[in-house]
C-alpha positions as CSV (number, residue, x, y, z in Angstrom):
1,M,-148.8,64.0,44.4
2,G,-146.7,67.2,44.8
3,E,-146.7,67.0,48.6
4,F,-145.9,63.3,48.4
5,V,-142.9,63.9,46.2
6,S,-141.7,66.8,48.4
7,T,-141.9,64.7,51.5
8,K,-140.1,61.8,49.9
9,R,-137.4,64.2,48.6
10,R,-136.7,65.6,52.0
11,A,-136.5,62.1,53.5
12,A,-134.1,60.9,50.9
13,H,-132.1,64.1,51.2
14,L,-131.8,63.8,54.9
15,L,-131.2,60.0,55.0
16,L,-128.8,59.5,52.1
17,A,-127.0,62.7,51.2
18,G,-126.3,64.3,54.5
19,L,-127.0,68.0,54.9
20,T,-125.1,71.1,53.9
21,A,-123.3,73.2,56.5
22,T,-120.9,76.1,56.7
23,T,-118.0,78.0,58.2
24,V,-117.1,81.4,59.6
25,W,-114.4,82.0,62.1
26,S,-114.7,85.6,63.3
27,T,-116.0,89.0,62.2
28,V,-112.6,89.4,60.4
29,L,-113.2,86.3,58.2
30,A,-110.6,83.7,58.0
31,A,-111.3,81.8,54.7
32,P,-111.3,78.1,54.7
33,V,-107.8,76.8,54.5
34,Q,-107.4,75.4,51.0
35,A,-105.5,72.3,50.3
36,A,-103.9,72.3,46.9
37,D,-106.7,70.2,45.5
38,V,-110.6,69.7,45.7
39,T,-114.1,68.5,44.4
40,T,-117.5,70.0,43.6
41,A,-120.5,68.9,45.6
42,A,-124.2,68.9,45.6
43,A,-125.8,72.0,46.8
44,G,-129.2,70.9,48.0
45,V,-132.6,70.3,46.6
46,V,-133.9,73.0,44.2
47,A,-136.7,75.2,45.5
48,D,-138.7,75.1,42.2
49,P,-138.6,71.7,40.4
50,T,-138.3,71.8,36.6
51,N,-140.3,70.1,33.9
52,L,-137.8,70.2,31.1
53,A,-137.6,66.5,30.3
54,T,-140.1,65.1,27.8
55,D,-142.0,61.8,28.1
56,E,-139.6,60.4,25.5
57,D,-136.6,61.6,27.5
58,K,-138.0,59.9,30.6
59,V,-138.8,56.6,28.8
60,K,-135.3,56.4,27.4
61,A,-133.7,57.2,30.8
62,A,-135.8,54.6,32.6
63,A,-135.0,52.0,29.8
64,A,-131.3,52.6,30.5
65,I,-131.7,50.9,33.8
66,G,-134.3,48.4,32.6
67,V,-137.4,50.2,34.0
68,N,-140.7,50.7,32.2
69,P,-142.0,53.9,33.7
70,D,-145.7,54.1,34.8
71,I,-147.9,57.2,34.4
72,E,-147.0,58.5,37.8
73,M,-143.3,58.5,36.9
74,L,-143.9,60.2,33.6
75,L,-146.0,62.9,35.2
76,A,-143.4,63.6,37.9
77,D,-141.2,66.7,37.6
78,D,-137.6,66.3,36.7
79,Q,-136.3,66.1,40.3
80,A,-139.0,63.6,41.3
81,F,-138.3,61.5,38.3
82,V,-134.6,61.4,39.2
83,L,-135.6,60.3,42.7
84,A,-137.7,57.5,41.1
85,L,-134.7,56.4,39.0
86,W,-132.7,56.3,42.3
87,R,-135.3,54.1,43.9
88,N,-135.3,51.7,40.9
89,A,-131.5,51.6,40.4
90,K,-129.4,48.7,41.6
91,P,-128.2,49.3,45.2
92,D,-124.7,50.7,45.4
93,S,-124.6,51.2,41.6
94,Y,-123.2,54.2,39.7
95,V,-126.7,55.0,38.5
96,Q,-127.9,55.2,42.1
97,A,-125.0,57.3,43.2
98,E,-125.2,59.7,40.2
99,A,-129.0,60.0,40.6
100,L,-128.6,61.1,44.2
101,R,-126.0,63.7,43.3
102,A,-128.2,65.1,40.6
103,Y,-131.2,65.1,42.9
104,D,-129.3,66.8,45.7
105,N,-128.1,69.7,43.6
106,A,-129.4,73.2,43.8
107,D,-128.9,73.7,40.0
108,P,-132.4,73.3,38.5
109,Q,-130.7,71.9,35.3
110,A,-129.0,69.1,37.2
111,A,-131.9,66.7,37.2
112,Y,-132.6,67.3,33.5
113,Q,-129.0,66.8,32.6
114,F,-129.0,63.5,34.4
115,I,-132.2,62.3,32.7
116,T,-130.9,63.2,29.2
117,V,-127.2,62.4,29.6
118,G,-126.0,61.4,33.0
119,V,-128.1,58.2,33.5
120,F,-126.6,56.7,30.3
121,A,-123.0,57.4,31.3
122,A,-123.7,55.9,34.8
123,A,-125.4,52.9,33.3
124,A,-122.4,52.4,31.1
125,D,-120.2,52.4,34.2
126,D,-122.5,49.8,35.8
127,A,-122.3,47.7,32.7
128,Q,-118.5,47.9,32.7
129,A,-118.4,47.0,36.4
130,E,-120.6,43.9,35.7
131,I,-118.3,42.9,32.8
132,A,-115.3,43.2,35.1
133,A,-117.1,41.2,37.8
134,E,-118.0,38.5,35.3
135,H,-114.3,38.3,34.1
136,A,-113.3,37.9,37.8
137,K,-115.7,35.0,38.2
138,A,-114.5,33.5,34.9
139,L,-111.0,33.5,36.2
140,R,-112.0,31.7,39.4
141,R,-114.0,29.1,37.4
142,S,-110.9,28.6,35.3
143,V,-108.8,28.0,38.4
144,L,-111.4,25.5,39.7
145,V,-111.2,23.6,36.5
146,T,-107.4,23.6,36.5
147,I,-107.1,22.3,40.0
148,G,-109.9,19.7,39.7
149,L,-112.7,21.4,41.6
150,D,-116.3,22.1,40.3
151,P,-116.5,25.4,38.3
152,A,-120.2,25.4,38.8
153,D,-119.8,25.9,42.6
154,T,-121.2,29.4,42.8
155,A,-120.5,29.6,46.5
156,L,-116.8,29.5,45.6
157,V,-117.0,31.6,42.4
158,D,-118.8,34.5,44.1
159,L,-116.2,34.8,46.8
160,T,-113.6,37.6,47.0
161,D,-110.1,36.8,45.7
162,L,-108.7,36.2,49.2
163,N,-111.6,34.1,50.4
164,F,-111.6,32.1,47.2
165,I,-107.9,31.3,47.7
166,I,-108.6,30.3,51.3
167,A,-111.4,28.0,50.1
168,V,-109.0,26.5,47.6
169,W,-106.4,25.9,50.3
170,Q,-109.1,24.1,52.4
171,R,-110.4,21.9,49.6
172,V,-107.4,20.7,47.6
173,E,-105.3,17.6,48.5
174,E,-103.3,17.9,51.7
175,G,-99.6,18.5,51.0
176,S,-100.1,19.3,47.3
177,F,-98.2,22.0,45.4
178,V,-101.5,23.8,44.9
179,Q,-102.2,23.9,48.6
180,A,-98.7,25.2,49.3
181,A,-99.1,27.9,46.6
182,A,-102.5,28.9,48.0
183,A,-101.0,29.1,51.6
184,E,-98.3,31.4,50.3
185,A,-100.7,33.6,48.4
186,I,-102.9,34.0,51.4
187,K,-100.1,35.7,53.3
188,G,-99.6,38.3,50.6
189,T,-101.3,41.2,49.0
190,Q,-103.8,41.7,46.2
191,A,-100.9,41.4,43.7
192,D,-100.0,38.0,45.2
193,W,-103.6,36.8,45.0
194,T,-103.8,37.9,41.4
195,T,-100.6,36.0,40.6
196,F,-102.0,32.9,42.1
197,L,-105.2,33.1,40.2
198,T,-103.6,33.9,36.8
199,T,-100.5,31.7,36.8
200,G,-99.7,30.3,40.3
201,A,-102.5,27.8,40.6
202,A,-101.8,26.4,37.1
203,T,-98.1,26.2,37.7
204,A,-98.7,24.4,41.0
205,R,-101.2,22.0,39.5
206,A,-98.7,21.2,36.7
207,A,-96.1,20.3,39.4
208,D,-98.7,18.1,41.1
209,I,-99.4,16.3,37.9
210,D,-95.7,15.9,37.1
211,K,-95.4,14.2,40.5
212,Q,-98.2,11.8,39.7
213,L,-96.6,10.9,36.3
214,K,-93.3,9.8,37.9
215,D,-94.9,6.7,39.5
216,A,-97.6,6.2,36.9
217,T,-97.8,3.3,34.4
218,E,-97.9,4.1,30.7
219,A,-101.7,3.7,30.6
220,E,-102.2,5.8,33.8
221,A,-99.8,8.5,32.4
222,A,-101.8,8.6,29.2
223,R,-105.1,9.0,31.1
224,I,-103.6,11.7,33.4
225,R,-102.3,13.7,30.3
226,A,-105.7,13.4,28.6
227,E,-107.4,14.6,31.7
228,Q,-104.9,17.5,32.0
229,L,-105.5,18.5,28.4
230,A,-109.2,18.4,28.8
231,A,-109.0,20.5,31.9
232,A,-106.7,23.0,30.2
233,K,-109.2,23.4,27.3
234,K,-112.1,23.8,29.7
235,S,-110.2,26.2,31.8
236,L,-109.3,28.4,28.8
237,L,-112.9,28.4,27.6
238,Q,-114.1,29.4,31.1
239,L,-111.5,32.2,31.2
240,L,-112.5,33.6,27.8
241,L,-116.2,33.5,28.6
242,L,-116.8,31.1,25.7
243,P,-119.3,28.2,25.6
244,V,-117.9,25.0,27.2
245,T,-119.0,21.9,25.2
246,Q,-117.8,18.4,25.4
247,E,-117.5,18.3,21.6
248,L,-115.1,21.2,21.7
249,I,-113.1,19.7,24.6
250,D,-112.8,16.4,22.8
251,A,-111.8,18.1,19.5
252,P,-108.2,17.9,18.2
253,N,-106.0,20.7,19.4
254,R,-106.0,22.5,16.0
255,Q,-109.7,22.5,15.7
256,F,-110.0,23.7,19.3
257,V,-107.6,26.6,18.7
258,L,-109.4,27.5,15.4
259,S,-112.7,27.7,17.3
260,V,-111.1,30.0,19.9
261,H,-109.6,32.1,17.1
262,S,-113.0,32.6,15.5
263,T,-115.0,33.3,18.6
264,A,-112.7,35.0,21.1
265,K,-113.1,38.8,21.5
266,G,-109.7,39.8,22.9
267,T,-107.3,41.1,20.3
268,E,-104.2,39.5,22.0
269,V,-106.0,36.2,22.3
270,V,-106.9,36.2,18.6
271,L,-103.3,37.1,17.7
272,A,-101.9,34.4,19.9
273,A,-104.2,31.8,18.4
274,Q,-103.3,32.9,14.9
275,A,-99.6,32.6,15.8
276,A,-100.1,29.0,17.0
277,L,-102.1,28.1,13.9
278,N,-99.4,29.6,11.7
279,A,-96.6,27.6,13.3
280,A,-94.4,25.4,11.0
281,D,-95.5,21.8,10.8
282,A,-92.6,20.6,12.9
283,D,-93.6,23.1,15.7
284,L,-97.4,23.0,15.3
285,D,-98.2,20.4,18.0
286,K,-96.2,22.3,20.6
287,A,-97.5,25.7,19.5
288,L,-101.1,24.5,19.8
289,S,-100.4,22.8,23.2
290,D,-98.7,25.9,24.5
291,F,-101.6,28.1,23.5
292,I,-104.1,25.8,25.3
293,F,-102.0,25.5,28.4
294,T,-100.3,28.9,28.8
295,D,-100.3,31.2,25.9
296,G,-104.0,31.7,25.6
297,A,-104.3,32.7,29.2
298,A,-101.3,35.0,29.0
299,A,-102.8,36.7,25.9
300,N,-106.1,37.1,27.8
301,T,-104.2,38.7,30.7
302,K,-102.7,41.2,28.2
303,D,-106.2,42.0,26.8
304,E,-107.6,42.6,30.3
305,Q,-104.6,44.7,31.3
306,A,-105.0,46.9,28.2
307,A,-108.7,47.3,29.0
308,A,-108.0,48.0,32.6
309,A,-105.4,50.6,31.7
310,K,-107.8,52.4,29.4
311,E,-110.5,52.3,32.0
312,L,-108.1,53.5,34.7
313,A,-107.1,56.5,32.5
314,A,-110.7,57.4,32.0
315,Y,-111.5,57.2,35.7
316,R,-108.4,59.2,36.5
317,T,-109.6,61.9,34.2
318,R,-112.9,62.0,36.0
319,V,-111.4,62.0,39.5
320,T,-109.0,64.8,38.5
321,A,-111.9,66.9,37.2
322,I,-113.9,66.4,40.4
323,R,-110.8,67.3,42.4
324,D,-110.0,70.4,40.4
325,A,-113.6,71.6,40.6
326,A,-113.4,71.1,44.4
327,V,-110.3,73.2,44.6
328,V,-112.1,76.0,42.8
329,D,-115.0,75.6,45.2
330,G,-112.7,76.3,48.1
331,W,-114.6,74.5,50.8
332,L,-114.0,70.8,50.1
333,A,-110.7,69.9,51.6
334,N,-111.8,66.4,52.4
335,V,-112.9,65.8,48.8
336,V,-109.6,67.0,47.5
337,A,-107.7,64.8,49.9
338,A,-109.8,61.8,49.0
339,A,-109.3,62.4,45.3
340,N,-105.6,62.9,45.7
341,Q,-105.4,59.6,47.7
342,A,-107.3,57.8,44.9
343,L,-105.0,59.2,42.2
344,A,-101.9,58.4,44.3
345,T,-103.1,54.8,44.9
346,N,-103.6,54.6,41.1
347,T,-105.5,51.4,41.0
348,L,-108.8,50.9,39.1
349,F,-110.5,50.0,42.4
350,A,-109.3,53.2,44.1
351,V,-110.5,55.6,41.4
352,Q,-113.8,53.7,40.8
353,N,-114.5,53.6,44.5
354,F,-113.9,57.4,44.7
355,V,-116.3,58.1,41.8
356,L,-118.9,55.7,43.2
357,K,-119.0,56.7,46.8
358,G,-115.7,58.1,48.1
359,Q,-116.5,61.6,46.9
360,D,-119.8,61.6,48.7
361,E,-118.3,60.3,51.9
362,A,-115.7,63.1,51.8
363,H,-118.2,65.7,50.8
364,L,-120.3,64.8,53.8
365,K,-117.3,65.3,56.1
366,D,-116.7,68.7,54.4
367,K,-120.3,69.8,54.9
368,K,-120.1,69.0,58.5
369,S,-116.9,70.9,58.9
370,W,-118.6,74.1,57.6
371,A,-120.6,74.5,60.8
372,S,-119.5,77.7,62.6
373,V,-120.2,80.3,65.2
374,S,-119.9,84.1,64.4
375,L,-120.0,87.3,66.4
376,S,-120.6,91.0,65.8
377,V,-121.3,93.5,68.6
378,D,-124.4,92.1,70.3
379,R,-125.3,89.6,67.6
380,V,-124.4,85.9,67.5
381,G,-124.7,83.6,64.5
382,V,-124.6,79.8,64.3
383,L,-124.4,77.9,61.1
384,T,-125.6,74.3,61.5
385,T,-124.3,71.2,59.9
386,D,-127.4,71.1,57.7
387,G,-126.6,74.5,56.3
388,V,-129.1,76.6,58.2
389,A,-128.0,80.1,59.4
390,Y,-129.4,81.3,62.7
391,V,-128.8,84.7,64.2
392,K,-130.0,86.3,67.4
393,D,-129.6,89.8,69.0
394,G,-129.0,90.5,72.7
395,T,-127.1,89.0,75.6
396,P,-125.5,85.6,75.7
397,T,-128.6,84.2,77.5
398,A,-131.1,85.5,74.9
399,T,-133.0,82.7,73.2
400,S,-134.8,84.4,70.3
401,W,-133.0,82.8,67.3
402,V,-134.1,83.7,63.8
403,N,-133.7,81.2,61.0
404,E,-132.1,83.5,58.4
405,R,-131.5,81.2,55.4
406,T,-131.0,77.6,54.4
407,N,-128.4,76.0,52.0
408,V,-125.6,78.2,53.5
409,K,-122.0,77.3,53.7
410,Q,-120.6,80.6,55.2
411,L,-122.2,83.0,57.6
412,V,-120.7,86.5,58.2
413,L,-121.8,89.2,60.7
414,A,-120.6,92.8,60.6
415,G,-122.4,95.4,62.6
416,D,-126.1,95.4,61.6
417,R,-125.3,93.4,58.4
418,I,-125.7,89.7,57.9
419,G,-124.1,88.0,54.9
420,V,-124.4,84.5,53.6
421,L,-122.6,82.5,50.9
422,T,-125.0,79.8,49.6
423,T,-124.0,76.3,48.6
424,D,-124.4,77.2,45.0
425,G,-121.9,80.2,45.3
426,E,-124.3,83.1,45.6
427,V,-123.8,85.9,48.1
428,Y,-126.7,87.6,49.9
429,V,-126.5,90.5,52.4
430,K,-129.1,92.2,54.5
431,D,-128.8,95.4,56.5
432,G,-130.7,96.3,59.7
433,A,-133.1,94.0,61.6
434,L,-132.9,90.3,61.6
435,S,-136.1,90.2,59.4
436,A,-134.8,92.6,56.8
437,G,-134.9,91.6,53.2
438,W,-131.9,90.0,51.4
439,V,-130.0,91.7,48.6
440,K,-128.2,89.4,46.1
441,E,-124.7,90.7,45.8
442,H,-122.7,88.3,43.6
443,T,-122.5,84.8,42.0
444,G,-119.7,82.4,41.5
445,I,-118.2,83.1,44.9
446,K,-116.1,80.9,47.2
447,Q,-115.6,83.4,50.1
448,L,-117.4,86.4,51.6
449,A,-115.9,89.0,53.9
450,M,-117.6,92.0,55.6
451,A,-116.5,94.9,57.9
452,G,-118.5,98.1,58.6
453,D,-120.0,99.2,55.3
454,R,-117.5,97.2,53.2
455,I,-118.4,93.9,51.5
456,G,-115.7,91.7,49.9
457,V,-116.1,88.6,47.7
458,L,-113.6,86.2,46.3
459,T,-114.7,84.5,43.1
460,T,-114.0,80.8,42.2
461,G,-111.6,82.2,39.7
462,G,-109.5,83.9,42.5
463,I,-110.6,87.5,41.9
464,A,-111.1,89.7,45.0
465,Y,-113.8,92.4,44.7
466,V,-114.7,94.9,47.4
467,K,-117.4,97.5,47.6
468,E,-118.0,100.3,50.1
469,G,-121.2,102.0,51.1
470,G,-124.7,100.8,50.4
471,L,-125.6,97.3,49.4
472,S,-126.0,98.4,45.8
473,A,-122.6,100.2,45.6
474,A,-120.3,99.3,42.7
475,W,-117.7,96.6,42.9
476,L,-114.0,97.4,42.6
477,T,-111.5,94.8,41.5
478,E,-108.8,94.5,44.2
479,Q,-106.5,91.6,43.3
480,T,-106.3,88.4,41.2
481,G,-104.8,85.1,42.1
482,V,-106.2,85.2,45.6
483,Q,-107.1,82.4,48.0
484,Q,-108.3,84.4,50.9
485,L,-109.7,87.9,51.5
486,A,-109.9,89.8,54.8
487,L,-111.5,93.2,55.6
488,T,-111.7,95.9,58.3
489,T,-113.2,99.3,58.0
490,N,-109.8,100.7,56.9
491,R,-107.8,97.8,55.7
492,I,-108.0,95.1,53.0
493,G,-105.9,92.0,53.1
494,V,-105.4,89.3,50.5
495,L,-103.5,86.0,50.6
496,T,-102.4,84.9,47.2
497,T,-102.5,81.3,45.9
498,G,-98.7,81.4,46.2
499,G,-99.0,82.0,50.0
500,I,-98.0,85.7,50.0
501,A,-99.9,88.1,52.2
502,Y,-100.6,91.7,51.1
503,V,-102.4,94.5,53.0
504,K,-103.6,97.9,52.0
505,E,-104.8,100.7,54.3
506,G,-107.1,103.6,53.5
507,G,-109.3,103.7,50.4
508,L,-110.2,100.8,48.1
509,S,-107.6,102.0,45.5
510,T,-104.5,102.5,47.7
511,A,-101.3,100.5,47.1
512,W,-100.7,97.0,48.3
513,V,-97.9,96.3,50.8
514,S,-96.3,92.8,51.0
515,Q,-96.4,91.4,54.5
516,R,-95.1,87.9,54.7
517,T,-94.6,84.7,52.6
518,L,-95.5,81.0,53.3
519,V,-98.8,82.0,54.8
520,K,-102.1,80.0,54.8
521,Q,-104.5,82.3,56.8
522,M,-104.9,86.0,57.4
523,S,-106.7,88.0,60.1
524,L,-107.0,91.8,60.4
525,T,-108.1,94.5,62.7
526,T,-107.8,98.2,62.1
527,T,-104.4,98.2,63.9
528,R,-103.3,94.5,63.9
529,I,-102.3,92.0,61.2
530,G,-102.3,88.3,62.0
531,L,-100.8,85.6,59.8
532,L,-100.8,81.9,60.2
533,G,-97.7,80.3,58.5
534,N,-97.8,77.0,56.6
535,D,-95.9,75.5,59.5
536,G,-98.7,76.4,62.0
537,T,-96.9,79.4,63.6
538,A,-99.1,82.4,64.4
539,W,-97.5,85.8,63.8
540,V,-99.0,89.1,64.8
541,K,-97.9,92.7,64.4
542,E,-99.5,95.9,65.7
543,G,-99.4,99.4,64.2
544,A,-98.5,100.6,60.7
545,I,-98.7,98.1,57.9
546,T,-95.0,98.8,57.1
547,G,-91.9,98.9,59.4
548,T,-93.4,97.2,62.4
549,T,-92.1,94.0,64.0
550,W,-93.7,90.6,63.8
551,V,-94.2,88.7,67.1
552,N,-94.2,84.9,67.2
553,E,-97.4,84.3,69.2
554,L,-97.8,80.5,69.2
555,G,-97.0,77.3,67.3
556,G,-99.2,74.4,66.3
557,V,-102.1,76.7,65.4
558,K,-104.8,75.9,62.9
559,Q,-107.0,79.1,63.3
560,L,-106.0,82.6,64.3
561,A,-108.5,85.3,65.3
562,L,-108.0,89.0,66.3
563,T,-109.8,91.9,67.8
564,A,-108.4,95.3,68.8
565,N,-107.1,94.1,72.1
566,R,-107.4,90.3,72.0
567,I,-105.7,87.5,70.1
568,G,-107.2,84.0,69.8
569,A,-105.5,80.9,68.6
570,L,-107.0,77.4,68.1
571,T,-104.4,74.7,68.1
572,T,-104.3,71.5,66.1
573,G,-105.1,69.7,69.3
574,G,-108.4,71.6,69.7
575,V,-107.3,74.0,72.5
576,A,-108.7,77.5,72.3
577,W,-106.2,80.1,73.7
578,V,-107.0,83.8,74.1
579,K,-104.8,86.7,75.4
580,D,-106.0,90.1,76.4
581,G,-103.8,93.2,76.0
582,G,-100.4,93.6,74.3
583,L,-98.9,91.1,71.9
584,S,-96.7,89.7,74.7
585,A,-99.5,89.2,77.2
586,G,-100.0,85.7,78.7
587,W,-102.3,83.1,77.1
588,V,-105.4,81.8,78.9
589,N,-106.7,78.3,78.1
590,E,-110.4,79.0,77.3
591,E,-111.6,75.6,76.3
592,D,-110.6,72.2,75.0
593,N,-112.1,70.0,72.2
594,V,-112.8,73.1,70.1
595,V,-113.1,73.1,66.3
596,K,-113.9,76.8,65.7
597,L,-113.2,80.0,67.6
598,A,-114.7,83.5,67.2
599,L,-113.8,86.8,68.8
600,D,-115.5,90.2,68.8
601,G,-114.9,93.0,71.3
602,D,-115.2,91.4,74.7
603,R,-117.0,88.3,73.4
604,I,-115.6,84.9,72.8
605,A,-117.5,82.1,71.1
606,V,-116.5,78.5,70.5
607,L,-117.8,75.6,68.5
608,F,-117.1,72.2,70.2
609,A,-116.3,68.9,68.5
610,D,-119.7,67.6,69.6
611,G,-121.5,70.4,67.7
612,T,-122.5,72.5,70.8
613,T,-121.6,76.2,70.9
614,S,-120.8,78.4,73.9
615,L,-120.4,82.2,74.3
616,K,-118.9,84.4,77.1
617,D,-119.1,88.1,77.5
618,G,-116.6,90.1,79.6
619,G,-113.3,88.9,81.0
620,L,-111.3,85.9,79.9
621,S,-112.5,84.0,83.0
622,A,-116.2,84.9,82.5
623,A,-118.8,82.1,82.6
624,W,-119.8,80.3,79.4
625,N,-123.4,80.3,78.2
626,T,-124.5,77.5,75.9
627,Q,-125.9,78.6,72.6
628,L,-127.7,77.0,69.7
629,A,-126.3,73.6,68.8
630,A,-124.7,73.4,65.3
631,G,-125.5,69.7,65.0
632,P,-123.3,66.5,64.9
633,L,-119.8,67.1,63.5
634,S,-118.8,63.5,63.2
C-alpha cells in the first residue's frame, strides 16, 4: 500500500498543486523584490509521512465531510489520509482546497493538524457557503412567487443572479413594469441585480397590480388583492426558509405574523414581527400588512447584511494573516498582490474566493517565477519551476548536469560552494565537488547570499547574519530590519525594509556606510555598488564606498547585475542589456523575452520567458549555448 500511496501522492501533487520553483539572479545575489505584502505557501510533500493521528481522530475527521472511513483509510499514514479526504470532499470545496494545502506541505505536522483541526474549520466554511447558497435560492423563489412564476422551477432558481433576471425578463408579461425593471437591472452591476431581487421586482409587481386594479370591477379587485396577499405571504415564507403551507397562507394576517414571529431565526425579522403585533388597534391591520408585504423582507435583509458583515470580517482576518505570512516569506509577491486585491475589493465573494482558490493560483505563479539560472566561475546552475536545483561543471556545451536537491526556492553558487534555500526556509551549503555532502546552516530563512568563504542569511524576521570561513563557522549578527542582503569577499550590503542601502567594507564588524534611499534592489562587487531605485532607475558607482559619484545607468530596469568589469540590466520589457568596461560604456542588447539575467566573469546567462536557458562565454557578441530548461513559466 505504501508504494500505491506514494504514487498517488506524487500524481496529485503534480496535477493539482503545481510544483515548487526558485530564483537566483547572479553570484552577487539580488533578493526577490518584496512587495509590501504577501502569503505563506505549501512547501512540498514530506519525505517521511507521520502517523500521529489516532483512529478516533480519523473517524471524526472523515465524519466532518460525511464519510465513513474503511480499514484502508484508517491504516493510512497522516498524509495519505489527508489525500483520501481530498478525494472524498466535494469538488471545489473549502475542505478539498485545505486538504490539498495540508498535503502539499513539507511540515510533517501539517497533515495531522488538518485531521484534528483544519478539516472541521473547512467543513464549517463549506456549511456556511451552502447556507448562503440556499438563502440566494430562497430569494429567487421569493421573487418568482411575487411576480407570478413557479417557485418550484429549479432551472430558474439555480441560475446566477444575472441569468435569473434575464430569465425573468423573458418570461413575464410583455410591456409590464416587472419586465422594464428587469431590463434595467440587466444593464447594471451586481448591486443593481441585488436591488432588483430584494425590492425592485416587488415594487414593479405592485405597480403592475395597481394598473390592473384601475380597470377592475369590485369583484375582480377583491380577487386581485386576495391573490396579491397570498403571493406576499408565500413569498415571505420562501424568503425566510420557512415551511409554505396553504393553511398558513389562508390564515388571518395576525395569525400569519404570529407564526413567523415564533419560527423565524433572524433577530431583525423577529423584532419586526413583534413590532407589528404590538401596534395599536387602530394601526394593527396596516402594521400586519406592511410586515407581510415589505417590512418582513426588509428585516430579513438586515439580518443577512449583519451576518455577511460578520463573515466578511472573519474572512478579511484570514486573508490578512495569509498576506502577512507571505510578506514574511519574501518570495510570494503574487500571493501578496492577490490578497491585497481581495482586501481592497472588500466583498464577501472576493475574500472567500481568495481563501478558497485565489491564494493557490497566485502561489503557483510565484513558484514558477522562482525558476532561475546562476553562475560561478566554470559552474552553471539552473533551478527549475518544480523546485529542482541542477548544477554542472565545465564549458557551456558540457551536458553532465547533477540533480543537487529538490524542494528548492533559491540556488546560489560561489566558487566551489553550492547553497540552497529550501521551500520550508532551511539553508544547506556544500563545499567542493558536485557530489559533496550538504551541511545544514540555518532555519527560518527567506534569502541566502554567498561570496568566497562568506555565507549570509536573512531571516524571516529581517535579521541579517554572516559567517566567514568554514561551513561550521560562527554566525555574526550584521543588521536588523533588512529586506535584502548582498555579499562579496570584502563587502557586505543590506537594504532595509525602509529602502535604505548600507554597505560595509573589510571585516564582518566594520561600520556601515549609508549609500542611497528609495532603493528596491542591491548588487555588489569588490569595487562596485549597484542600486535599483523604486522608480526602476539603475545607479552604479565604482571605487570607495564613500565619496564616489553615482552614475545613472539605465531606466525601466527590474533587475541589476554586476561583475568587476560588466554591468547587466534587465528591463521591465524583458530586454537584457550588458555593457563591458567603464560605467559609461555603451550597452549591448543581448537578448529579448528574458525574465532572469546572471553575470560572472566573462559569462552571461539568461532565462527566457518560455523557460529555456542560454549561456555564453567570452565577448558580448559570443554565441549562445542552450542549457537545461527550467520548465514552463506561464
